[in-house]
ZADOTOR-525090 format. One record per residue (C-alpha): x, y, z; residue number from 1. Coordinates in steps of 0.25 Angstrom, whole numbers, plus 5000, padded with zeros to 4 digits. Layout:
BEGIN
+------+------+------+-----+
!    u !    v !    w ! num !
+------+------+------+-----+
!    X !    Y !    Z ! NUM !
...
+------+------+------+-----+
This chain:
BEGIN
+------+------+------+-----+
!    u !    v !    w ! num !
+------+------+------+-----+
! 5054 ! 5115 ! 5060 !   1 !
! 5057 ! 5113 ! 5045 !   2 !
! 5068 ! 5106 ! 5037 !   3 !
! 5076 ! 5115 ! 5027 !   4 !
! 5086 ! 5110 ! 5017 !   5 !
! 5095 ! 5122 ! 5014 !   6 !
! 5106 ! 5127 ! 5005 !   7 !
! 5115 ! 5137 ! 5011 !   8 !
! 5128 ! 5144 ! 5008 !   9 !
! 5140 ! 5146 ! 5018 !  10 !
! 5149 ! 5159 ! 5019 !  11 !
! 5159 ! 5153 ! 5009 !  12 !
! 5148 ! 5149 ! 4999 !  13 !
! 5147 ! 5134 ! 5001 !  14 !
! 5133 ! 5128 ! 5000 !  15 !
! 5128 ! 5120 ! 5011 !  16 !
! 5115 ! 5112 ! 5011 !  17 !
! 5108 ! 5107 ! 5024 !  18 !
! 5095 ! 5105 ! 5031 !  19 !
! 5089 ! 5112 ! 5043 !  20 !
! 5077 ! 5111 ! 5052 !  21 !
! 5072 ! 5125 ! 5055 !  22 !
! 5059 ! 5132 ! 5056 !  23 !
! 5060 ! 5142 ! 5044 !  24 !
! 5069 ! 5146 ! 5033 !  25 !
! 5073 ! 5159 ! 5041 !  26 !
! 5078 ! 5150 ! 5052 !  27 !
! 5086 ! 5141 ! 5042 !  28 !
! 5093 ! 5154 ! 5037 !  29 !
! 5097 ! 5158 ! 5051 !  30 !
! 5102 ! 5144 ! 5054 !  31 !
! 5111 ! 5144 ! 5041 !  32 !
! 5116 ! 5158 ! 5045 !  33 !
! 5121 ! 5153 ! 5058 !  34 !
! 5129 ! 5143 ! 5050 !  35 !
! 5134 ! 5154 ! 5041 !  36 !
! 5125 ! 5148 ! 5029 !  37 !
! 5116 ! 5156 ! 5020 !  38 !
! 5104 ! 5149 ! 5015 !  39 !
! 5102 ! 5148 ! 5000 !  40 !
! 5090 ! 5139 ! 4999 !  41 !
! 5082 ! 5130 ! 5008 !  42 !
! 5071 ! 5120 ! 5006 !  43 !
! 5061 ! 5115 ! 5017 !  44 !
! 5061 ! 5100 ! 5017 !  45 !
! 5049 ! 5091 ! 5020 !  46 !
! 5048 ! 5088 ! 5035 !  47 !
! 5044 ! 5073 ! 5035 !  48 !
! 5042 ! 5073 ! 5050 !  49 !
! 5030 ! 5063 ! 5050 !  50 !
! 5038 ! 5053 ! 5042 !  51 !
! 5027 ! 5047 ! 5033 !  52 !
! 5015 ! 5050 ! 5025 !  53 !
! 5001 ! 5052 ! 5032 !  54 !
! 4992 ! 5041 ! 5030 !  55 !
! 4979 ! 5043 ! 5022 !  56 !
! 4971 ! 5042 ! 5035 !  57 !
! 4980 ! 5052 ! 5042 !  58 !
! 4979 ! 5062 ! 5030 !  59 !
! 4964 ! 5061 ! 5030 !  60 !
! 4963 ! 5064 ! 5045 !  61 !
! 4973 ! 5075 ! 5044 !  62 !
! 4965 ! 5081 ! 5032 !  63 !
! 4952 ! 5080 ! 5039 !  64 !
! 4957 ! 5087 ! 5051 !  65 !
! 4963 ! 5098 ! 5044 !  66 !
! 4951 ! 5100 ! 5035 !  67 !
! 4942 ! 5100 ! 5048 !  68 !
! 4951 ! 5111 ! 5055 !  69 !
! 4953 ! 5120 ! 5042 !  70 !
! 4938 ! 5119 ! 5039 !  71 !
! 4935 ! 5124 ! 5054 !  72 !
! 4944 ! 5136 ! 5051 !  73 !
! 4956 ! 5131 ! 5058 !  74 !
! 4969 ! 5136 ! 5051 !  75 !
! 4979 ! 5126 ! 5045 !  76 !
! 4990 ! 5129 ! 5056 !  77 !
! 4980 ! 5127 ! 5067 !  78 !
! 4974 ! 5114 ! 5060 !  79 !
! 4988 ! 5108 ! 5060 !  80 !
! 4991 ! 5113 ! 5074 !  81 !
! 4978 ! 5106 ! 5079 !  82 !
! 4981 ! 5093 ! 5072 !  83 !
! 4996 ! 5093 ! 5077 !  84 !
! 4991 ! 5095 ! 5091 !  85 !
! 4984 ! 5082 ! 5091 !  86 !
! 4989 ! 5069 ! 5096 !  87 !
! 4996 ! 5064 ! 5084 !  88 !
! 5010 ! 5057 ! 5081 !  89 !
! 5022 ! 5067 ! 5084 !  90 !
! 5027 ! 5067 ! 5069 !  91 !
! 5013 ! 5070 ! 5064 !  92 !
! 5012 ! 5082 ! 5074 !  93 !
! 5026 ! 5087 ! 5070 !  94 !
! 5022 ! 5087 ! 5055 !  95 !
! 5009 ! 5094 ! 5058 !  96 !
! 5017 ! 5104 ! 5066 !  97 !
! 5027 ! 5106 ! 5055 !  98 !
! 5015 ! 5109 ! 5045 !  99 !
! 5010 ! 5119 ! 5055 ! 100 !
! 5024 ! 5126 ! 5056 ! 101 !
! 5025 ! 5127 ! 5041 ! 102 !
! 5011 ! 5133 ! 5039 ! 103 !
! 5014 ! 5143 ! 5050 ! 104 !
! 5026 ! 5147 ! 5041 ! 105 !
! 5017 ! 5150 ! 5029 ! 106 !
! 5019 ! 5136 ! 5022 ! 107 !
! 5007 ! 5131 ! 5015 ! 108 !
! 5000 ! 5119 ! 5021 ! 109 !
! 5003 ! 5110 ! 5009 ! 110 !
! 5018 ! 5114 ! 5010 ! 111 !
! 5018 ! 5112 ! 5025 ! 112 !
! 5012 ! 5098 ! 5023 ! 113 !
! 5022 ! 5095 ! 5012 ! 114 !
! 5034 ! 5098 ! 5021 ! 115 !
! 5030 ! 5086 ! 5030 ! 116 !
! 5036 ! 5077 ! 5020 ! 117 !
! 5028 ! 5065 ! 5016 ! 118 !
! 5018 ! 5067 ! 5027 ! 119 !
! 5007 ! 5072 ! 5018 ! 120 !
! 5004 ! 5067 ! 5004 ! 121 !
! 5007 ! 5075 ! 4991 ! 122 !
! 4992 ! 5075 ! 4988 ! 123 !
! 4988 ! 5081 ! 5001 ! 124 !
! 4998 ! 5092 ! 4999 ! 125 !
! 4994 ! 5095 ! 4985 ! 126 !
! 4980 ! 5096 ! 4989 ! 127 !
! 4983 ! 5105 ! 5000 ! 128 !
! 4990 ! 5114 ! 4990 ! 129 !
! 4978 ! 5115 ! 4981 ! 130 !
! 4970 ! 5118 ! 4993 ! 131 !
! 4979 ! 5129 ! 4998 ! 132 !
! 4978 ! 5135 ! 4984 ! 133 !
! 4962 ! 5135 ! 4984 ! 134 !
! 4961 ! 5138 ! 4999 ! 135 !
! 4954 ! 5125 ! 5002 ! 136 !
! 4964 ! 5117 ! 5012 ! 137 !
! 4952 ! 5113 ! 5021 ! 138 !
! 4945 ! 5107 ! 5009 ! 139 !
! 4958 ! 5100 ! 5004 ! 140 !
! 4960 ! 5093 ! 5018 ! 141 !
! 4945 ! 5089 ! 5018 ! 142 !
! 4947 ! 5082 ! 5004 ! 143 !
! 4960 ! 5076 ! 5007 ! 144 !
! 4954 ! 5070 ! 5020 ! 145 !
! 4944 ! 5063 ! 5012 ! 146 !
! 4954 ! 5059 ! 5002 ! 147 !
! 4964 ! 5053 ! 5012 ! 148 !
! 4952 ! 5046 ! 5019 ! 149 !
! 4948 ! 5039 ! 5006 ! 150 !
! 4962 ! 5036 ! 5003 ! 151 !
! 4964 ! 5029 ! 5017 ! 152 !
! 4952 ! 5021 ! 5015 ! 153 !
! 4956 ! 5016 ! 5001 ! 154 !
! 4970 ! 5013 ! 5006 ! 155 !
! 4965 ! 5006 ! 5018 ! 156 !
! 4956 ! 4997 ! 5009 ! 157 !
! 4967 ! 4993 ! 5001 ! 158 !
! 4976 ! 4990 ! 5013 ! 159 !
! 4964 ! 4982 ! 5018 ! 160 !
! 4963 ! 4974 ! 5005 ! 161 !
! 4978 ! 4971 ! 5006 ! 162 !
! 4978 ! 4967 ! 5021 ! 163 !
! 4969 ! 4954 ! 5019 ! 164 !
! 4979 ! 4948 ! 5009 ! 165 !
! 4991 ! 4952 ! 5017 ! 166 !
! 4985 ! 4945 ! 5030 ! 167 !
! 4981 ! 4933 ! 5022 ! 168 !
! 4995 ! 4932 ! 5016 ! 169 !
! 5001 ! 4933 ! 5030 ! 170 !
! 4991 ! 4922 ! 5035 ! 171 !
! 4996 ! 4913 ! 5023 ! 172 !
! 5010 ! 4914 ! 5027 ! 173 !
! 5007 ! 4912 ! 5042 ! 174 !
! 4998 ! 4900 ! 5039 ! 175 !
! 5009 ! 4894 ! 5030 ! 176 !
! 5020 ! 4896 ! 5040 ! 177 !
! 5011 ! 4889 ! 5051 ! 178 !
! 5008 ! 4877 ! 5042 ! 179 !
! 5023 ! 4876 ! 5038 ! 180 !
! 5029 ! 4878 ! 5052 ! 181 !
! 5019 ! 4870 ! 5061 ! 182 !
! 5008 ! 4862 ! 5053 ! 183 !
! 5016 ! 4855 ! 5042 ! 184 !
! 5027 ! 4850 ! 5050 ! 185 !
! 5018 ! 4841 ! 5058 ! 186 !
! 5013 ! 4834 ! 5045 ! 187 !
! 5026 ! 4833 ! 5038 ! 188 !
! 5031 ! 4824 ! 5050 ! 189 !
! 5022 ! 4814 ! 5044 ! 190 !
! 5028 ! 4814 ! 5031 ! 191 !
! 5042 ! 4811 ! 5035 ! 192 !
! 5048 ! 4799 ! 5026 ! 193 !
! 5036 ! 4800 ! 5016 ! 194 !
! 5037 ! 4804 ! 5002 ! 195 !
! 5028 ! 4817 ! 5001 ! 196 !
! 5023 ! 4825 ! 4989 ! 197 !
! 5032 ! 4836 ! 4984 ! 198 !
! 5023 ! 4847 ! 4989 ! 199 !
! 5024 ! 4841 ! 5003 ! 200 !
! 5039 ! 4841 ! 5002 ! 201 !
! 5039 ! 4856 ! 4999 ! 202 !
! 5030 ! 4860 ! 5010 ! 203 !
! 5038 ! 4851 ! 5020 ! 204 !
! 5051 ! 4857 ! 5016 ! 205 !
! 5045 ! 4871 ! 5017 ! 206 !
! 5039 ! 4868 ! 5031 ! 207 !
! 5052 ! 4863 ! 5036 ! 208 !
! 5060 ! 4875 ! 5031 ! 209 !
! 5050 ! 4885 ! 5037 ! 210 !
! 5050 ! 4878 ! 5051 ! 211 !
! 5065 ! 4877 ! 5051 ! 212 !
! 5067 ! 4892 ! 5046 ! 213 !
! 5055 ! 4899 ! 5052 ! 214 !
! 5063 ! 4912 ! 5054 ! 215 !
! 5070 ! 4912 ! 5041 ! 216 !
! 5057 ! 4910 ! 5034 ! 217 !
! 5050 ! 4921 ! 5042 ! 218 !
! 5062 ! 4931 ! 5038 ! 219 !
! 5062 ! 4926 ! 5024 ! 220 !
! 5047 ! 4929 ! 5023 ! 221 !
! 5048 ! 4943 ! 5029 ! 222 !
! 5060 ! 4946 ! 5020 ! 223 !
! 5052 ! 4941 ! 5008 ! 224 !
! 5040 ! 4950 ! 5011 ! 225 !
! 5049 ! 4962 ! 5013 ! 226 !
! 5056 ! 4959 ! 4999 ! 227 !
! 5043 ! 4957 ! 4992 ! 228 !
! 5038 ! 4970 ! 4999 ! 229 !
! 5050 ! 4978 ! 4995 ! 230 !
! 5050 ! 4972 ! 4980 ! 231 !
! 5035 ! 4975 ! 4979 ! 232 !
! 5038 ! 4990 ! 4983 ! 233 !
! 5048 ! 4992 ! 4972 ! 234 !
! 5043 ! 5001 ! 4962 ! 235 !
! 5045 ! 4992 ! 4950 ! 236 !
! 5038 ! 4981 ! 4957 ! 237 !
! 5027 ! 4989 ! 4963 ! 238 !
! 5025 ! 4995 ! 4949 ! 239 !
! 5023 ! 4981 ! 4942 ! 240 !
! 5015 ! 4976 ! 4954 ! 241 !
! 5005 ! 4988 ! 4953 ! 242 !
! 5005 ! 4986 ! 4938 ! 243 !
! 5001 ! 4972 ! 4940 ! 244 !
! 4990 ! 4975 ! 4949 ! 245 !
! 4983 ! 4983 ! 4938 ! 246 !
! 4984 ! 4972 ! 4929 ! 247 !
! 4979 ! 4960 ! 4937 ! 248 !
! 4964 ! 4956 ! 4933 ! 249 !
! 4954 ! 4957 ! 4945 ! 250 !
! 4964 ! 4965 ! 4953 ! 251 !
! 4968 ! 4977 ! 4943 ! 252 !
! 4953 ! 4983 ! 4943 ! 253 !
! 4953 ! 4984 ! 4958 ! 254 !
! 4967 ! 4990 ! 4959 ! 255 !
! 4964 ! 5000 ! 4948 ! 256 !
! 4951 ! 5004 ! 4956 ! 257 !
! 4959 ! 5006 ! 4968 ! 258 !
! 4970 ! 5014 ! 4962 ! 259 !
! 4960 ! 5023 ! 4954 ! 260 !
! 4952 ! 5026 ! 4966 ! 261 !
! 4965 ! 5031 ! 4973 ! 262 !
! 4969 ! 5039 ! 4962 ! 263 !
! 4955 ! 5045 ! 4959 ! 264 !
! 4953 ! 5049 ! 4973 ! 265 !
! 4967 ! 5057 ! 4974 ! 266 !
! 4964 ! 5063 ! 4960 ! 267 !
! 4950 ! 5068 ! 4964 ! 268 !
! 4955 ! 5074 ! 4977 ! 269 !
! 4967 ! 5081 ! 4970 ! 270 !
! 4959 ! 5086 ! 4958 ! 271 !
! 4948 ! 5091 ! 4966 ! 272 !
! 4958 ! 5100 ! 4974 ! 273 !
! 4961 ! 5108 ! 4961 ! 274 !
! 4975 ! 5101 ! 4959 ! 275 !
! 4978 ! 5100 ! 4944 ! 276 !
! 4976 ! 5087 ! 4937 ! 277 !
! 4991 ! 5084 ! 4935 ! 278 !
! 4995 ! 5086 ! 4949 ! 279 !
! 4983 ! 5078 ! 4953 ! 280 !
! 4988 ! 5066 ! 4945 ! 281 !
! 5002 ! 5067 ! 4950 ! 282 !
! 4997 ! 5067 ! 4965 ! 283 !
! 4986 ! 5056 ! 4962 ! 284 !
! 4996 ! 5046 ! 4956 ! 285 !
! 5003 ! 5045 ! 4970 ! 286 !
! 4991 ! 5040 ! 4976 ! 287 !
! 4990 ! 5028 ! 4966 ! 288 !
! 4997 ! 5016 ! 4973 ! 289 !
! 4999 ! 5008 ! 4960 ! 290 !
! 5013 ! 5012 ! 4954 ! 291 !
! 5009 ! 5007 ! 4940 ! 292 !
! 4997 ! 5016 ! 4940 ! 293 !
! 5005 ! 5028 ! 4946 ! 294 !
! 5016 ! 5027 ! 4936 ! 295 !
! 5006 ! 5030 ! 4925 ! 296 !
! 5002 ! 5044 ! 4930 ! 297 !
! 5014 ! 5051 ! 4924 ! 298 !
! 5008 ! 5048 ! 4910 ! 299 !
! 4994 ! 5052 ! 4916 ! 300 !
! 5000 ! 5066 ! 4920 ! 301 !
! 5007 ! 5068 ! 4907 ! 302 !
! 4994 ! 5065 ! 4900 ! 303 !
! 4987 ! 5075 ! 4908 ! 304 !
! 4998 ! 5086 ! 4906 ! 305 !
! 4997 ! 5083 ! 4891 ! 306 !
! 4982 ! 5087 ! 4891 ! 307 !
! 4975 ! 5074 ! 4892 ! 308 !
! 4963 ! 5073 ! 4901 ! 309 !
! 4964 ! 5066 ! 4915 ! 310 !
! 4955 ! 5055 ! 4910 ! 311 !
! 4963 ! 5052 ! 4898 ! 312 !
! 4976 ! 5052 ! 4906 ! 313 !
! 4972 ! 5042 ! 4917 ! 314 !
! 4964 ! 5033 ! 4907 ! 315 !
! 4977 ! 5026 ! 4903 ! 316 !
! 4982 ! 5023 ! 4918 ! 317 !
! 4983 ! 5008 ! 4919 ! 318 !
! 4978 ! 5005 ! 4933 ! 319 !
! 4966 ! 5015 ! 4934 ! 320 !
! 4951 ! 5012 ! 4933 ! 321 !
! 4946 ! 5016 ! 4919 ! 322 !
! 4934 ! 5023 ! 4926 ! 323 !
! 4943 ! 5034 ! 4932 ! 324 !
! 4947 ! 5040 ! 4918 ! 325 !
! 4933 ! 5039 ! 4913 ! 326 !
! 4928 ! 5046 ! 4926 ! 327 !
! 4939 ! 5057 ! 4924 ! 328 !
! 4935 ! 5059 ! 4910 ! 329 !
! 4920 ! 5062 ! 4914 ! 330 !
! 4925 ! 5072 ! 4924 ! 331 !
! 4934 ! 5079 ! 4914 ! 332 !
! 4922 ! 5080 ! 4904 ! 333 !
! 4913 ! 5085 ! 4914 ! 334 !
! 4923 ! 5095 ! 4921 ! 335 !
! 4920 ! 5088 ! 4935 ! 336 !
! 4933 ! 5080 ! 4936 ! 337 !
! 4935 ! 5082 ! 4951 ! 338 !
! 4921 ! 5077 ! 4954 ! 339 !
! 4923 ! 5065 ! 4945 ! 340 !
! 4936 ! 5062 ! 4951 ! 341 !
! 4930 ! 5062 ! 4965 ! 342 !
! 4918 ! 5054 ! 4961 ! 343 !
! 4927 ! 5044 ! 4954 ! 344 !
! 4936 ! 5043 ! 4966 ! 345 !
! 4924 ! 5040 ! 4975 ! 346 !
! 4920 ! 5029 ! 4965 ! 347 !
! 4934 ! 5023 ! 4965 ! 348 !
! 4935 ! 5023 ! 4980 ! 349 !
! 4923 ! 5014 ! 4981 ! 350 !
! 4928 ! 5005 ! 4970 ! 351 !
! 4941 ! 5004 ! 4976 ! 352 !
! 4935 ! 4999 ! 4989 ! 353 !
! 4928 ! 4989 ! 4981 ! 354 !
! 4941 ! 4985 ! 4973 ! 355 !
! 4948 ! 4983 ! 4986 ! 356 !
! 4937 ! 4974 ! 4991 ! 357 !
! 4938 ! 4966 ! 4978 ! 358 !
! 4954 ! 4965 ! 4980 ! 359 !
! 4951 ! 4959 ! 4994 ! 360 !
! 4941 ! 4950 ! 4988 ! 361 !
! 4951 ! 4945 ! 4978 ! 362 !
! 4963 ! 4944 ! 4988 ! 363 !
! 4956 ! 4936 ! 4998 ! 364 !
! 4953 ! 4923 ! 4990 ! 365 !
! 4967 ! 4924 ! 4983 ! 366 !
! 4974 ! 4924 ! 4997 ! 367 !
! 4965 ! 4913 ! 5003 ! 368 !
! 4968 ! 4904 ! 4990 ! 369 !
! 4983 ! 4906 ! 4992 ! 370 !
! 4982 ! 4903 ! 5007 ! 371 !
! 4973 ! 4891 ! 5004 ! 372 !
! 4983 ! 4886 ! 4993 ! 373 !
! 4995 ! 4887 ! 5002 ! 374 !
! 4988 ! 4879 ! 5013 ! 375 !
! 4983 ! 4869 ! 5003 ! 376 !
! 4997 ! 4866 ! 4998 ! 377 !
! 5002 ! 4864 ! 5012 ! 378 !
! 4990 ! 4855 ! 5016 ! 379 !
! 4992 ! 4847 ! 5003 ! 380 !
! 5007 ! 4845 ! 5006 ! 381 !
! 5003 ! 4839 ! 5019 ! 382 !
! 4991 ! 4831 ! 5014 ! 383 !
! 4997 ! 4824 ! 5002 ! 384 !
! 5007 ! 4816 ! 5010 ! 385 !
! 4996 ! 4813 ! 5020 ! 386 !
! 4987 ! 4808 ! 5009 ! 387 !
! 4999 ! 4800 ! 5004 ! 388 !
! 5001 ! 4794 ! 5018 ! 389 !
! 4986 ! 4789 ! 5019 ! 390 !
! 4987 ! 4783 ! 5005 ! 391 !
! 4999 ! 4775 ! 5008 ! 392 !
! 4993 ! 4770 ! 5021 ! 393 !
! 4980 ! 4767 ! 5014 ! 394 !
! 4988 ! 4760 ! 5003 ! 395 !
! 4996 ! 4752 ! 5014 ! 396 !
! 4983 ! 4748 ! 5021 ! 397 !
! 4977 ! 4743 ! 5008 ! 398 !
! 4990 ! 4735 ! 5005 ! 399 !
! 4990 ! 4729 ! 5019 ! 400 !
! 4976 ! 4724 ! 5017 ! 401 !
! 4979 ! 4718 ! 5004 ! 402 !
! 4990 ! 4710 ! 5010 ! 403 !
! 4982 ! 4705 ! 5021 ! 404 !
! 4971 ! 4701 ! 5011 ! 405 !
! 4981 ! 4694 ! 5003 ! 406 !
! 4987 ! 4687 ! 5015 ! 407 !
! 4973 ! 4682 ! 5019 ! 408 !
! 4970 ! 4677 ! 5005 ! 409 !
! 4983 ! 4670 ! 5004 ! 410 !
! 4980 ! 4663 ! 5018 ! 411 !
! 4967 ! 4658 ! 5013 ! 412 !
! 4972 ! 4652 ! 5000 ! 413 !
! 4983 ! 4645 ! 5008 ! 414 !
! 4973 ! 4639 ! 5018 ! 415 !
! 4964 ! 4634 ! 5006 ! 416 !
! 4976 ! 4628 ! 5000 ! 417 !
! 4979 ! 4620 ! 5013 ! 418 !
! 4965 ! 4615 ! 5013 ! 419 !
+------+------+------+-----+
């Protein structure tokens, strides 16, 4: 079944719009005739039955299976029938069955996949269109399986790099909550009635507030995290944060390599499939996760359309590694741009992994220093009054000894006077 949006006319000339689920345009006309309506125009809507985009590893697996089946001489329809017959989730099975139905109706594979809504990325669909024109669908699926496998590995490496600081941040919160709730109150009982330093007063007040309002503090923490996440996801904020990441010393070179690697790999795959360079750039920019870099692509595309070379156009992108434009320039001069792009993409993939490892190496000590600093503040707020107590006791002891000595001396003098 497909989803059709239609415009139809009634017997009295009134225009009616609507949406119908049916198998074909012919059945749509028959259904409207039964309602005394005459079809004027219709449009087949995307059938977003799956409800989400396929992940990179899912795309890689699908492309690999299709490439294997097609290279073995199995037809496209039979290939999707085989895949949909496996033990997969119902929504995914339904989407593959829909693709099979569309292909049987004569719809090209790329269009049938596009009809599934956001399930398949635009890049894969455009690559398939180029493959259909050149008659190399199997080779296209083979290339895309490798492309998405490498994208999955790179994305996984970035997520792994972010996992450690997130876990450490959660650990910091839990440790501090434990100290303020269970450990510190036992010490603060010793300080009742004493004059304590300002930092100890602040920590004591904070500890008391947390113990008496645990639920409120927990809710406020969750709400704060949600607000920060929401604000950080807003486009203007995201843009400024992404711009900041390509300006920070030590961090910016690593971010540039990671973003350049992702862009280079996509551009290499698209260009090698015979897609024109303007469309390659328009599709490749969507794979760049940094909004600040992505916004500069409109100028790059205008520059290429104006007759400038690709190397000249991307040289001015603030956020890409300079080596990319230099390598592209060599490829343009030698007429081997596709090979140079693939070679550069492989090189950047290795460098991006090294960059991710460096990011982890930078984040680890920073987070540990933060944790140690917070614990030191808490320990200091406890130890300062304790040291003060010991000093007072020692001073009192010394004063008591002096008084006793003075009494002995006075007694001796009195006895000598009596003699």
